[in-house]
ZAMARGU-4260 file (C-alpha; in steps of 0.2 Angstrom, whole numbers, plus 5000, padded with zeros to 4 digits):
<rodrens>
0) 5095/5092/5036 | 5099/5075/5029 | 5098/5075/5010 | 5086/5063/5003 | 5094/5049/4992
5) 5091/5052/4974 | 5082/5035/4971 | 5070/5040/4984 | 5067/5057/4976 | 5065/5048/4959
10) 5051/5038/4966 | 5043/5053/4974 | 5043/5062/4957 | 5036/5047/4949 | 5021/5047/4961
15) 5018/5065/4958 | 5020/5064/4939 | 5008/5049/4937 | 4996/5055/4951 | 4997/5038/4960
20) 4991/5037/4977 | 5003/5025/4985 | 5022/5025/4989 | 5033/5011/4995 | 5051/5014/5001
25) 5053/4997/5010 | 5071/4993/5014 | 5078/5010/5009 | 5091/5017/5021 | 5082/5032/5029
30) 5085/5039/5046 | 5071/5052/5043 | 5056/5053/5032 | 5061/5064/5017 | 5051/5081/5018
35) 5046/5079/5000 | 5034/5065/5005 | 5024/5077/5015 | 5020/5087/4999 | 5010/5072/4992
40) 4994/5078/5000 | 4984/5065/4990 | 4994/5050/4996 | 4983/5036/5002 | 4996/5022/5006
45) 5014/5024/5013 | 5025/5010/5017 | 5041/5014/5026 | 5045/4997/5034 | 5063/4992/5037
50) 5070/5009/5032 | 5080/5012/5048 | 5069/5027/5053 | 5072/5034/5070 | 5057/5046/5072
55) 5040/5051/5064 | 5038/5070/5063 | 5022/5080/5068 | 5021/5084/5049 | 5014/5067/5046
60) 4997/5075/5049 | 4998/5084/5033 | 4995/5068/5024 | 4976/5070/5027 | 4971/5057/5014
65) 4982/5043/5021 | 4973/5027/5024 | 4988/5015/5025 | 5004/5018/5035 | 5017/5004/5038
70) 5032/5009/5049 | 5036/4992/5055 | 5054/4986/5058 | 5062/5002/5062 | 5070/5011/5077
75) 5056/5023/5081 | 5052/5026/5100 | 5038/5038/5100 | 5023/5042/5089 | 5017/5060/5088
80) 4999/5062/5093 | 4996/5073/5078 | 4993/5057/5069 | 4976/5057/5075 | 4972/5071/5063
85) 4973/5058/5049 | 4955/5054/5051 | 4953/5041/5037 | 4968/5031/5043 | 4963/5012/5041
90) 4979/5002/5043 | 4993/5006/5055 | 5007/4994/5056 | 5019/4998/5071 | 5027/4981/5074
95) 5045/4979/5077 | 5050/4996/5085 | 5057/4999/5102 | 5042/5010/5108 | 5042/5019/5124
100) 5026/5019/5135 | 5016/5012/5121 | 5002/5005/5132 | 4999/5023/5139 | 4995/5030/5122
105) 4977/5033/5125 | 4976/5047/5112 | 4978/5033/5098 | 4960/5029/5101 | 4956/5045/5092
110) 4959/5035/5076 | 4941/5029/5076 | 4942/5023/5058 | 4956/5011/5061 | 4952/4994/5055
115) 4970/4985/5055 | 4983/4987/5069 | 5000/4979/5070 | 5009/4978/5087 | 5020/4963/5084
120) 5037/4962/5093 | 5033/4978/5104 | 5039/4970/5121 | 5021/4971/5127 | 5016/4962/5143
125) 4998/4966/5141 | 4986/4971/5127 | 4984/4990/5128 | 4968/4997/5135 | 4966/5009/5121
130) 4962/4995/5109 | 4945/4994/5118 | 4940/5010/5110 | 4945/5006/5093 | 4927/4999/5089
135) 4930/4997/5070 | 4945/4986/5072 | 4944/4971/5060 | 4962/4964/5062 | 4974/4965/5077
140) 4991/4958/5076 | 5001/4957/5093 | 5013/4943/5088 | 5029/4939/5098 | 5026/4949/5114
145) 5024/4943/5132 | 5005/4944/5133 | 4999/4932/5147 | 4980/4934/5146 | 4967/4941/5134
150) 4957/4955/5143 | 4938/4954/5143 | 4937/4970/5133 | 4944/4962/5118 | 4929/4950/5116
155) 4918/4966/5114 | 4926/4971/5098 | 4912/4964/5088 | 4919/4969/5071 | 4935/4959/5074
160) 4938/4947/5060 | 4957/4942/5062 | 4966/4941/5079 | 4985/4936/5078 | 4992/4932/5095
165) 5006/4920/5090 | 5022/4919/5101 | 5015/4925/5118 | 5012/4917/5135 | 4993/4914/5135
170) 4987/4899/5144 | 4968/4901/5141 | 4955/4907/5129 | 4938/4912/5136 | 4922/4905/5130
175) 4918/4923/5127 | 4927/4921/5110 | 4910/4916/5104 | 4904/4934/5106 | 4915/4939/5091
180) 4902/4934/5078 | 4913/4941/5064 | 4929/4932/5069 | 4936/4922/5055 | 4953/4918/5060
185) 4962/4917/5077 | 4981/4912/5077 | 4987/4906/5093 | 5002/4895/5090 | 5018/4896/5101
190) 5008/4899/5117 | 5007/4887/5132 | 4988/4886/5130 | 4979/4873/5140 | 4961/4878/5136
195) 4955/4873/5124 | 4967/4858/5122 | 4981/4861/5110 | 4974/4847/5099 | 4959/4858/5096
200) 4969/4874/5094 | 4979/4867/5080 | 4964/4863/5070 | 4959/4882/5068 | 4946/4894/5073
205) 4931/4884/5068 | 4937/4870/5079 | 4939/4882/5094 | 4921/4888/5091 | 4914/4870/5090
210) 4923/4866/5106 | 4916/4880/5116 | 4898/4878/5108 | 4898/4860/5113 | 4904/4864/5131
215) 4890/4877/5132 | 4877/4865/5125 | 4882/4849/5134 | 4891/4855/5150 | 4908/4849/5154
220) 4917/4833/5160 | 4935/4829/5162 | 4946/4815/5155 | 4959/4808/5167 | 4970/4799/5155
225) 4989/4800/5149 | 5003/4791/5141 | 5018/4784/5150 | 5032/4780/5137 | 5046/4769/5143
230) 5062/4771/5132 | 5080/4765/5133 | 5093/4753/5125 | 5088/4735/5121 | 5089/4723/5136
235) 5089/4738/5149 | 5073/4731/5158 | 5060/4742/5150 | 5047/4728/5149 | 5051/4722/5166
240) 5048/4740/5173 | 5032/4742/5163 | 5025/4726/5170 | 5030/4730/5188 | 5022/4747/5186
245) 5006/4738/5181 | 5008/4725/5194 | 5021/4726/5208 | 5019/4707/5211 | 5024/4702/5193
250) 5037/4689/5194 | 5052/4693/5183 | 5057/4680/5170 | 5076/4674/5170 | 5076/4681/5152
255) 5063/4693/5148 | 5059/4693/5129 | 5065/4709/5120 | 5050/4719/5115 | 5048/4719/5096
260) 5042/4736/5091 | 5030/4743/5104 | 5020/4735/5117 | 5005/4744/5125 | 4999/4740/5142
265) 4983/4748/5150 | 4985/4753/5168 | 4974/4762/5180 | 4975/4769/5198 | 4963/4778/5210
270) 4966/4797/5213 | 4963/4806/5229 | 4946/4811/5225 | 4941/4793/5220 | 4942/4795/5202
275) 4951/4782/5191 | 4966/4788/5182 | 4969/4778/5166 | 4987/4776/5159 | 4993/4769/5142
280) 5010/4762/5145 | 5020/4762/5129 | 5035/4750/5130 | 5047/4753/5116 | 5059/4741/5108
285) 5077/4747/5111 | 5084/4739/5095 | 5093/4751/5083 | 5080/4747/5069 | 5066/4756/5079
290) 5076/4772/5083 | 5072/4780/5066 | 5053/4778/5070 | 5053/4787/5087 | 5047/4803/5079
295) 5030/4795/5075 | 5027/4788/5092 | 5035/4799/5105 | 5021/4811/5108 | 5019/4827/5118
300) 5010/4830/5134 | 5016/4813/5141 | 5027/4806/5154 | 5044/4798/5149 | 5054/4785/5159
305) 5072/4782/5153 | 5078/4765/5159 | 5096/4762/5161 | 5104/4745/5165 | 5118/4749/5177
310) 5127/4732/5174 | 5130/4736/5155 | 5134/4755/5157 | 5128/4756/5138 | 5114/4769/5140
315) 5118/4784/5129 | 5110/4797/5140 | 5114/4811/5128 | 5105/4802/5114 | 5089/4798/5124
320) 5088/4814/5133 | 5090/4824/5117 | 5077/4814/5107 | 5064/4815/5120 | 5067/4834/5123
325) 5066/4836/5104 | 5050/4826/5101 | 5040/4828/5117 | 5036/4846/5118 | 5044/4848/5135
330) 5036/4833/5143 | 5043/4828/5160 | 5056/4813/5160 | 5062/4802/5174 | 5078/4792/5174
335) 5076/4775/5182 | 5093/4765/5185 | 5089/4747/5184 | 5102/4740/5197 | 5102/4722/5192
340) 5110/4711/5205 | 5112/4727/5216 | 5126/4734/5205 | 5125/4752/5207 | 5131/4766/5196
345) 5132/4785/5198 | 5128/4797/5184 | 5131/4816/5184 | 5113/4820/5188 | 5117/4839/5191
350) 5125/4841/5174 | 5111/4832/5165 | 5098/4843/5174 | 5107/4858/5169 | 5107/4853/5151
355) 5089/4846/5150 | 5075/4856/5159 | 5063/4842/5157 | 5073/4829/5167 | 5064/4829/5184
360) 5070/4814/5194 | 5084/4801/5194 | 5078/4785/5203 | 5085/4768/5207 | 5077/4751/5209
365) 5081/4732/5209 | 5066/4725/5201 | 5070/4708/5208 | 5066/4712/5226 | 5056/4729/5222
370) 5069/4740/5231 | 5064/4758/5226 | 5049/4753/5217 | 5037/4761/5229 | 5045/4778/5226
375) 5045/4775/5207 | 5027/4772/5207 | 5024/4788/5218 | 5034/4799/5206 | 5026/4791/5191
380) 5008/4795/5198 | 5013/4812/5203 | 5020/4818/5186 | 5006/4809/5177 | 4992/4818/5186
385) 5001/4834/5185 | 5002/4834/5166 | 4994/4850/5159 | 4980/4842/5149 | 4974/4831/5163
390) 4957/4836/5170 | 4955/4850/5157 | 4936/4853/5153 | 4929/4843/5139 | 4912/4842/5132
395) 4903/4828/5140 | 4900/4819/5124 | 4918/4818/5121 | 4921/4809/5137 | 4906/4797/5133
400) 4913/4793/5116 | 4930/4790/5123 | 4923/4778/5136 | 4913/4769/5123 | 4928/4767/5111
405) 4938/4760/5126 | 4926/4746/5129 | 4925/4741/5111 | 4936/4725/5110 | 4939/4727/5091
410) 4956/4732/5084 | 4948/4744/5072 | 4931/4750/5066 | 4925/4759/5050 | 4922/4777/5049
415) 4903/4775/5048 | 4903/4764/5064 | 4913/4778/5073 | 4900/4790/5067 | 4886/4779/5074
420) 4895/4778/5091 | 4896/4797/5091 | 4877/4798/5087 | 4872/4786/5101 | 4882/4797/5113
425) 4874/4814/5108 | 4885/4820/5093 | 4876/4828/5079 | 4888/4837/5066 | 4900/4827/5057
430) 4914/4840/5059 | 4912/4838/5078 | 4914/4819/5076 | 4930/4822/5066 | 4936/4834/5078
435) 4935/4822/5092 | 4944/4808/5082 | 4958/4820/5078 | 4959/4825/5097 | 4960/4806/5102
440) 4973/4803/5088 | 4984/4817/5094 | 4982/4811/5112 | 4988/4793/5106 | 4972/4785/5111
445) 4968/4779/5094 | 4974/4782/5076 | 4964/4791/5063 | 4974/4799/5048 | 4960/4810/5041
450) 4971/4818/5028 | 4974/4801/5019 | 4959/4796/5008 | 4961/4777/5012 | 4966/4778/5031
455) 4952/4791/5033 | 4939/4777/5032 | 4946/4767/5047 | 4948/4771/5065 | 4962/4760/5073
460) 4956/4758/5091 | 4971/4748/5097 | 4987/4757/5091 | 4997/4742/5097 | 4988/4732/5083
465) 4994/4744/5070 | 5011/4746/5076 | 5013/4727/5078 | 5009/4725/5060 | 5021/4738/5055
470) 5035/4731/5065 | 5032/4713/5059 | 5038/4719/5042 | 5053/4727/5048 | 5058/4712/5059
475) 5054/4699/5046 | 5069/4688/5042 | 5065/4687/5023 | 5063/4706/5022 | 5079/4709/5032
480) 5088/4696/5021 | 5082/4706/5006 | 5089/4722/5012 | 5072/4730/5015 | 5064/4724/4999
485) 5047/4716/4999 | 5031/4715/4989 | 5013/4711/4992 | 5016/4692/4992 | 5028/4695/5006
490) 5015/4705/5015 | 5002/4692/5013 | 5013/4680/5022 | 5018/4692/5035 | 5000/4697/5039
495) 4992/4680/5036 | 4984/4681/5053 | 4965/4683/5053 | 4966/4700/5062 | 4975/4707/5047
500) 4965/4699/5034 | 4955/4713/5027 | 4967/4727/5031 | 4983/4724/5020 | 4980/4740/5009
505) 4977/4751/5025 | 4992/4744/5034 | 5004/4746/5019 | 4998/4764/5018 | 5001/4766/5037
510) 5019/4761/5034 | 5020/4774/5020 | 5013/4787/5031 | 5026/4783/5044 | 5039/4785/5031
515) 5045/4767/5034 | 5044/4762/5016 | 5042/4768/4998 | 5037/4760/4982 | 5049/4759/4968
520) 5041/4768/4953 | 5033/4757/4940 | 5036/4742/4950 | 5027/4731/4963 | 5042/4731/4975
525) 5043/4741/4991 | 5059/4747/5001 | 5061/4749/5019 | 5076/4761/5019 | 5081/4757/5037
530) 5086/4739/5031 | 5096/4745/5016 | 5114/4739/5014 | 5127/4748/5023 | 5139/4747/5009
535) 5140/4762/4997 | 5139/4756/4979 | 5152/4760/4966 | 5148/4775/4954 | 5158/4787/4944
540) 5157/4806/4950 | 5164/4821/4940 | 5171/4832/4953 | 5172/4847/4942 | 5160/4862/4944
545) 5151/4854/4959 | 5139/4864/4970 | 5142/4859/4988 | 5132/4861/5004 | 5133/4854/5022
550) 5123/4852/5037 | 5130/4850/5054 | 5121/4846/5070 | 5123/4849/5089 | 5113/4833/5091
555) 5108/4822/5076 | 5092/4812/5078 | 5092/4795/5069 | 5082/4793/5053 | 5084/4810/5044
560) 5092/4802/5029 | 5080/4788/5028 | 5066/4800/5028 | 5074/4810/5015 | 5076/4794/5004
565) 5057/4791/5006 | 5053/4809/5001 | 5065/4809/4986 | 5062/4790/4981 | 5055/4794/4964
570) 5072/4803/4959 | 5084/4789/4965 | 5097/4786/4952 | 5105/4770/4945 | 5098/4754/4937
575) 5083/4748/4946 | 5086/4763/4958 | 5101/4755/4964 | 5111/4770/4970 | 5104/4770/4987
580) 5111/4763/5004 | 5107/4766/5022 | 5117/4782/5024 | 5117/4789/5007 | 5108/4791/4990
585) 5111/4798/4973 | 5096/4807/4966 | 5095/4813/4948 | 5085/4825/4937 | 5089/4822/4919
590) 5108/4824/4917 | 5110/4832/4934 | 5114/4822/4950 | 5115/4825/4968 | 5125/4815/4981
595) 5118/4816/4999 | 5128/4806/5012 | 5125/4806/5031 | 5140/4804/5042 | 5131/4800/5058
600) 5147/4799/5069 | 5152/4817/5063 | 5134/4823/5065 | 5134/4829/5047 | 5126/4828/5030
605) 5136/4832/5015 | 5128/4836/4998 | 5136/4839/4981 | 5128/4841/4965 | 5134/4840/4947
610) 5127/4844/4930 | 5120/4859/4920 | 5105/4862/4932 | 5114/4859/4948 | 5108/4874/4957
615) 5090/4869/4954 | 5092/4852/4960 | 5101/4858/4975 | 5086/4869/4979 | 5075/4854/4979
620) 5087/4843/4990 | 5089/4857/5003 | 5071/4861/5003 | 5066/4843/5007 | 5080/4842/5021
625) 5074/4858/5028 | 5056/4851/5029 | 5062/4836/5038 | 5072/4847/5050 | 5056/4858/5053
630) 5047/4842/5060 | 5058/4841/5075 | 5056/4854/5089 | 5072/4864/5094 | 5083/4854/5082
635) 5099/4864/5082 | 5109/4863/5066 | 5119/4874/5054 | 5118/4875/5035 | 5136/4878/5029
640) 5139/4888/5013 | 5155/4884/5003 | 5167/4898/4998 | 5168/4903/4979 | 5185/4911/4979
645) 5198/4906/4966 | 5206/4893/4978 | 5190/4886/4985 | 5179/4886/4969 | 5186/4870/4962
650) 5190/4861/4978 | 5180/4847/4986 | 5185/4854/5003 | 5183/4873/5002 | 5181/4884/5017
655) 5163/4884/5023 | 5153/4899/5031 | 5138/4896/5042 | 5123/4903/5033 | 5118/4913/5049
660) 5134/4922/5049 | 5132/4927/5031 | 5114/4933/5035 | 5121/4943/5049 | 5133/4951/5037
665) 5119/4956/5026 | 5109/4963/5040 | 5124/4974/5045 | 5126/4980/5027 | 5143/4971/5026
670) 5145/4966/5008 | 5161/4955/5009 | 5168/4942/5020 | 5186/4934/5021 | 5189/4916/5016
675) 5200/4907/5029 | 5209/4897/5016 | 5214/4910/5003 | 5211/4925/5014 | 5203/4933/4999
680) 5187/4944/5001 | 5172/4937/4993 | 5154/4944/4990 | 5142/4938/5003 | 5126/4938/4992
685) 5136/4929/4979 | 5139/4915/4991 | 5121/4912/4995 | 5116/4914/4976 | 5129/4901/4971
690) 5121/4887/4982 | 5102/4887/4976 | 5092/4894/4962 | 5084/4910/4966 | 5091/4909/4984
695) 5093/4928/4986 | 5100/4933/5002 | 5083/4939/5009 | 5078/4921/5007 | 5089/4915/5021
700) 5085/4918/5039 | 5093/4913/5055 | 5081/4904/5066 | 5074/4912/5082 | 5074/4905/5100
705) 5092/4900/5101 | 5091/4888/5085 | 5107/4891/5076 | 5100/4883/5061 | 5090/4890/5047
710) 5071/4889/5045 | 5065/4882/5028 | 5059/4895/5015 | 5041/4893/5010 | 5039/4898/4992
715) 5024/4906/4984 | 5022/4902/4966 | 5013/4915/4956 | 5004/4912/4939 | 4999/4927/4929
720) 4997/4934/4912 | 5011/4946/4907 | 4997/4959/4903 | 4995/4959/4922 | 5013/4962/4927
725) 5007/4978/4936 | 4997/4967/4948 | 5011/4955/4951 | 5022/4970/4956 | 5009/4977/4968
730) 5008/4960/4976 | 5027/4958/4977 | 5028/4975/4986 | 5014/4971/4998 | 5023/4954/5002
735) 5040/4963/5004 | 5041/4963/5023 | 5038/4944/5023 | 5051/4941/5009 | 5064/4952/5018
740) 5061/4943/5034 | 5065/4926/5025 | 5048/4919/5030 | 5044/4916/5011 | 5050/4918/4994
745) 5040/4922/4979 | 5043/4914/4962 | 5035/4920/4945 | 5042/4917/4928 | 5051/4934/4929
750) 5064/4924/4939 | 5068/4912/4925 | 5082/4916/4913 | 5079/4916/4894 | 5081/4899/4886
755) 5076/4889/4902 | 5066/4873/4898 | 5049/4879/4904 | 5041/4863/4910 | 5056/4858/4921
760) 5058/4876/4928 | 5039/4876/4933 | 5041/4859/4940 | 5056/4864/4951 | 5047/4879/4957
765) 5032/4869/4962 | 5043/4857/4971 | 5048/4871/4983 | 5030/4879/4983 | 5018/4878/4997
770) 5005/4890/4990 | 5001/4894/4972 | 4993/4911/4968 | 4983/4914/4952 | 4981/4932/4946
775) 4965/4928/4936 | 4960/4940/4922 | 4954/4938/4903 | 4972/4938/4898 | 4976/4924/4911
780) 4962/4913/4905 | 4966/4917/4886 | 4985/4912/4889 | 4989/4896/4880 | 5005/4895/4889
785) 4997/4896/4906 | 4983/4883/4900 | 4996/4871/4893 | 5012/4873/4904 | 5007/4880/4921
790) 4989/4875/4926 | 4991/4856/4923 | 5006/4853/4935 | 4999/4866/4947 | 4982/4858/4948
795) 4989/4841/4949 | 5001/4846/4963 | 4985/4853/4972 | 4977/4836/4971 | 4991/4825/4974
800) 5004/4834/4984 | 4993/4846/4995 | 4999/4862/4986 | 4987/4876/4992 | 4979/4886/4977
805) 4972/4904/4980 | 4966/4914/4965 | 4964/4933/4965 | 4951/4941/4954 | 4961/4955/4945
810) 4948/4959/4931 | 4930/4953/4927 | 4931/4937/4917 | 4923/4920/4914 | 4932/4911/4928
815) 4916/4901/4933 | 4918/4891/4917 | 4936/4885/4921 | 4944/4874/4934 | 4949/4890/4944
820) 4932/4891/4951 | 4935/4875/4961 | 4948/4884/4972 | 4947/4898/4985 | 4946/4916/4979
825) 4956/4928/4990 | 4945/4943/4986 | 4927/4945/4980 | 4926/4941/4961 | 4912/4953/4960
830) 4924/4967/4965 | 4940/4963/4956 | 4956/4973/4960 | 4955/4984/4944 | 4938/4990/4950
835) 4945/4997/4967 | 4956/5012/4971 | 4965/5020/4985 | 4964/5013/5002 | 4950/5001/4997
840) 4963/4993/4985 | 4976/4992/4998 | 4965/4984/5010 | 4960/4971/4997 | 4979/4968/4994
845) 4982/4966/5012 | 4968/4954/5014 | 4975/4944/4999 | 4992/4944/5008 | 4984/4938/5024
850) 4977/4923/5015 | 4993/4919/5007 | 5001/4920/5025 | 4988/4908/5032 | 4990/4896/5017
855) 5008/4896/5020 | 5006/4893/5039 | 5015/4909/5044
</rodrens>
């Protein structure tokens, strides 16, 4: 029999000596469960996740009082039926094991008190039928399987509160979801869902319920409308094709004016059933200045046409096909060869199809005599009418309001006017009205930025009006001559037309929302980074003791660096923030500086940081870049970590390791890797720790689904009183599987070294945090340190930067008299954690962790 490792035995002894009722061996290397554990007959919670277990013995049934069992992330193939003798088992986590015949385990229904069940990554093609008999189930997690539909019996689990189906193949949710009266959250991302529409699904459970309630109350109608986006190089003939699609008899001009920004053309055609199909044709300007803005206008669930001028042979097919694939969510694309003067050109259609699945047809035309135009029109109509969302059932009021807004000739209306239009067409609740405006925004019909306090007050009915105003600034000769610098006087001149008279503030905010400009701090000046000088300014740089990092890309979309400049603009260095140019920027935090330079021709971004707090600044820089990367679909990139051996440590050109390779070494328990310059062996964990503050190896994770890059880490900031460290440790233990998986990291002041400047340390931690968790107790509320140093920046970040705040009631206290009461409690304050015990406590902690996951968007 395998000998139990001494550290494990020590923990078992501790459990016995202190008469505790829970044991966590997360991450310990065990191929079998140590027999000593089965002596703990009072044990109520056992966490054996990610321990390399290969089997569960029949003797598990000896743990009669067990309420929580987590065996996820192991190599277990079967589960003994004796487990049903554990009558009080509430939570059973089976995710991430290579189970055999799991759907046939009907005996598992004997666990009648089961409330939480995890079956993620179990290679399931359907939801097992035995779940139908688990009538007390409150939470079901079946992520990352191959489920194609939700069986009717699932809608009969009337106690179900949380349903997680992320990463499956589900296309439709039934209106029967309304039968789940206790359902609070349903997670459905990464499914090819068509009903309800994705624009509804992404707004959460309540939006889904409202959608089905409206369908039930009003009956359904259908919207036959879509976007056609015409892209390509400047002068390729995009505008000519757009106008020929609208009207085949359109007479071409000798020199068609180049589109400035975006032109939107309304077109319609009759379908076979006589219904009218409406199309919004978006004709994009092809000039370089507009490329960085594609990500804000290239929308999903649309049809794309790439126009190539066969005379010039200047179309960068690789760029356009990549950028459309990346931003369109798999929308179909047609290539149209514009054979001016009948000059023909062959392209390697088969090779392009093999690389880009969304490329459907390659067509040719001469727009002068309409050769090939009939086929183009036929294919355009075919693919438009075949888009997944077309004809989806919608509440009748949605279609009525959409038609009313289309008939409104104004460029924009106020929010109250929009509400009045909804009222006249049968809407009642304000949430339903906002849900519709969000749907129309996502569909590209109108623009309504609900998250922005200023733009929320206006519905832009004509997107072209808004985009025209934005591009007028970028195309203005004075702004171009000033290298992107402008002020409100410039805007007053640029937007002097009556149509913009009352909307200067809103249009400026629109540009900021699109990341097209930023304001220089403590100044009335704004900068459009796309127009910055291309010349790198002179500055001194100390090359000693630099921390280095590089990003390399299979395909590099334009605009990553300009977005980064906007995100980091408050930290730009130099007199008057002068150390910034079109392809680079120097940012600083006190005496620490980071140089970030984009080498577009090499598809690379290089970063080097110098100064006493270089790791902390590198953390902020890489976090912002990773956020930008995450905004692109299927962006393939690698994060390269520099070698720290004696030869490389002081070099500006060290050997670099792909971070996903280092992660694989850690997963395979390989502690060292060889430098390819010095041939020395170096510590893998040390390489990762050297790059960013607190970047332990478990914080890095190679992205899934073929992405060779890294997913950005989502940090949880925990504020607590040191009197409550026990509760911090319990929370850390419960979050361990997420931390080990690299999905999030947790920061608390235990991570800070002695002598750190607290204000700066907290600010840096908050800069990387998506969620703040407050462990509230009398000690927490009495702490002057928390009141003075932690809560003010935390609550400010919640108001100004969207940080999500969750608080946990640890002990009874006077929280109602503080600012804490303004935020969401993760547990019932009337039943704080220290009033609970055993399985009830573990269930409460699980619920806290579920809310943290939800807030972090996991």
